[in-house]
N, C-alpha and C positions, 0 to 999 in steps of 0.2 A: 351632738352639735346640741347649741344650747342659745337659744334666741331671748333677747329680753327688751319688750317695747313700752315706752312709758309716753302719755299722753295729759296731757293739763283737761283741768275743766273751764269753760269758756263762760265772758260775762259779754253780752252784746249790749252794748250801748243804744245805739240806735237802729234800726233798719229790721223789725218784726215782722215776717212773714213776707218778704220781698223777694227771697232766693229763688222761690219756684217761680215767680213772675218778671226776671231778670231786672230786678231792682239794684237797690245798694245795701251795705251795712257796713257796722262798725264795732265789730267785737275784739276781744282782747284777751287772753291765755290767764289762767289764774294758778295759783301753785296749791291746787288738789290735783292731785292725781291718780291715773289708773295703771298697773302695771300686770302685763301678763308676761311668764315665763315658759317657754316652750322647750322642753327638754324630750330630742328625739328619740324614738323606740325601736325594738326590730319590726313590730306590728301592732296595730292595734291605736286605739284614742284612750286616754286615759281624763278624768276630768269632768265639772260641771256640766250636762246634756246638752243647755243652750250654747256653751263656749264651744263644747264639740261639735255642734250643728253648723254654728258659723264658719269652726277650722276648717269643717270640709266642703262647705258652701266655698269657700276661698279655695279650694285646691289644696289644702292643707297636708302636710306626711305625717308619718305615724309618728304620735307626742303624748308627752304627758303633759297637760295644761294647769297653769295656775294662775290665777287673777287674784290681785290686791286692791282696793280703791277706795281711795279719802271722797271719792264724789258722790253724794247724795245722788239717789235712784229717785225720777218722777217730779223734781222738784224746776226743770228748766237749765242745769247747767250741761246737759251732753252727755250723761254717764254710759247711753245706749252707743253712739257714733264713736266715744273714746274707745269702748270695747271693740268697736265693727274696724275701726283704725290700725289698733292694737293686734287685732288677728290677722289683718293683711299684710303688715309690715311685719310680722312674727312670719309670717309664710313665706315673705317675698326677700324680705331684708332690705337694705336701702333702695330705694325707689322713685321713681319720677313722682314729685307732689300731686300733681293734678289728679295724675293715676290711680294712686292710692287713694285720694277722697275717692274718684267717681267708682272704685272698686270695692270701698267701703260702704259708701252709698247702697251699691246693687245687692250686697250681702244683707243690707240691714231691711233693704223691700222686701228681697227673697223671705228671710227667715223669722225677723221681727215683725215685720209687716208695718212698718211706717214707712208713710209717704213722704218721707223727709227730703228738702231740697240738699245743698252742698254748704250751708252757713256752717254747721258744726265740725266739719272734718277739715272745710278751709282753714276755719279761724284756729283752729290746732295746727296743722300742718306748715301755715306760713306764721303763725306768731313769732314774735321777737321781745327778749326782754326789753321794757321800757317802751314799749312801743304798743297802740294801737294796730289793727289791720284795715283798711279800706279796702271792700271788695266789691266788685263790681260785676254783677252776676249777669250782665247780658254778655260780657266776653270773657267771664271768670277771671280777671286780672285782679290784682292784688298791689297795695300800698302802701308800706309801712308811715304811721303818722307818730310822730311824737307825742306823748303822753303828759300833757300838763300837768305840773305839781298841782295844782290847786284842785283838780279833779279826783275827788274822795269817794269812792263807791262804796256803799255797802249792800248786805244782802240781808233782807226779812224774810224768814219762811212764813207762807200764809199757815201752812197747817194743810191746804188741800194740796193733797197729791193725786197724780193719775197716769194712766198709760198713754203713750205718745199716739199710738194707733188708734185712739180714740178719739183726736183731735185735729189738728193741720188746719183743714180749708174753712171751718167755721161755718157760722149758718148766713152769713150772707150772701146777698146776689152778686153777680158779677159787677157791676156797677159801684155797687159798695168795694169791693177787693179792686178794683182800680183806681178808684179816689184815695183807700189806704196807701196802696201802693205809691201814688203821686207823691202825695202829699209826706209819705215816711221817707222817701229821695228827697224829697228838699230837706226836710228835717237833719238828715245823715250831712248833707253839703253845709249846712248851717250850721249845724255845730264845728265843724273843723274851726279850730284857732278861737273857739269862742270863749266867752268868760265864764264860770262855773255859773253864777246866777241864770245866764242865757242859756245855755247848757239845760240846767234844772225844767226852764219853762218849758223847753221843746221836749223834753221827759213827761213832762205831765199833757203838753199835747200827743203825743205819742200814746199813750193808757186811753185817752179820750178817742182816738182814734181806733185803738183797737178793741174798746166796748163796743164801739158802731159796729166794728166787724164782725162780731158775736163771740169772740173765743175769750173773754172774759167771764166774769161770775158776780153776785152781788157780793156773796162774801169777801172775794178780792176788792170788788170797787170800793166797801167801806174801808178797809184796812187801809188801801192805797190812799183813802181822800184824807184819812186821820193822819197818815205820815206826812201828805204834801202842804198839812196844815201843824206842823210839828216846829217849833223853834229850831232852827239852823239846819233846817232840812229846805235845799233849793228845789228839789223835783224827784218824784217816785213815780213806776209805772210798773206794770206786770211785765215777766220777763219769760221767754221760752214761748214753747208752743199755744199754752194757755190752756183752761180751764185749772189752775191751780199752780202751785208752784213757788218759786224766788219773786220778790217784788226789789227790785233796783232801787236804791236810795240814794240820790246823791247828797252829800252832807259838807254844811261849813269847815266844819273839822272834826278830828275824831274823837271829840269830847260828847258828839252830839251822838245818842244811841249808844252809850259808853261801853255797852254789855257786847255790842260788835265789831268782829275786826275790820279794817280798810283792805280793800283788795288793790296789790299793784301787779301791774303788767309783769307776766312770765314767760320764760321760755316755750318754745313749742315741742312738736315730737319729738321723740328719741329712740333711736334702735340701734342694741348692740348685739354681738354674737363671741361667743366664749366657744374654747376647744377647751372640752373637759375628758 
C-alpha cells in the first residue's frame, strides 16, 4: 500500500493567539504544500527520525516515509502542523476532519512539545479554494468566507526564526491575554466584508495588541512599522506564534513590494491511496 497526504501552508489574516482561549480566527490556505508518502513495509520503519517518531506516536503501520515540503520552517506558516496532519492522514486514510485535527494536535504536543491550539490544523482541513475560513474555537465551528478580490496579501520574512515550543503563551499576565483575545475577536468580526483599507487598519491594531501581549520583538516591530508607512501598504502585522517569522502585509496592488508574490486562497488537505 502507498498513501500520500498533501497539506497546505496557511496565512492567518486575524485571530492570533485566540485558538486556545475559545476565540475567533480567519485563516486561509496557500499553495505552498507539504507532501508525505508512506509505503508499507513487511516490518520496521524507514525515514527521518522525527517523522518516524510522529508516525509511531500516531499508531502507524510499518512503512517507508518520505517528506517533501515547500513550507518554510520556523516562520509562522504552520510547517509542523502540516507534517503532523500528513502523518495522521497517511496512517488512517480518509477520516473525520475534526478528529484528524485533534489527533494531529495530540502528536504535536507529545512529540514536538509544542503547546499549540487547533488554528493551523483546522485552517488546513477546512480550507476551500477562493475562501477564507472563519473558525470559532468556542465550539470548533467553521464557516467559509468568500475572499474579496481587493484583499491582496504578501509575506515579508523578518529574518528572525524560532522554535514554536519556545513561544505560545508570551510574557503577559492573564488580564492582558484576556484583553487581547476580546479585542482580536472584535477585529475578526469587523473585517468580514470590509474594504482593504479598513482591513489594513485592523492589521495594524492587531500587531499593537500582539506587541502588548509580549510575543513580538523590537526587530520585528521596527520592520512592521516601516512596512506600515510604505506607500501602497494598507497594513502589516507579525503572524504566527511570535518571536519571529513572517510579517503579513496587505497591499493596494501587486506592484507594491514587487519582488514578493501575492498569495491567493488555495484548497486544503488531500489524502490519496495507491495500490502498487
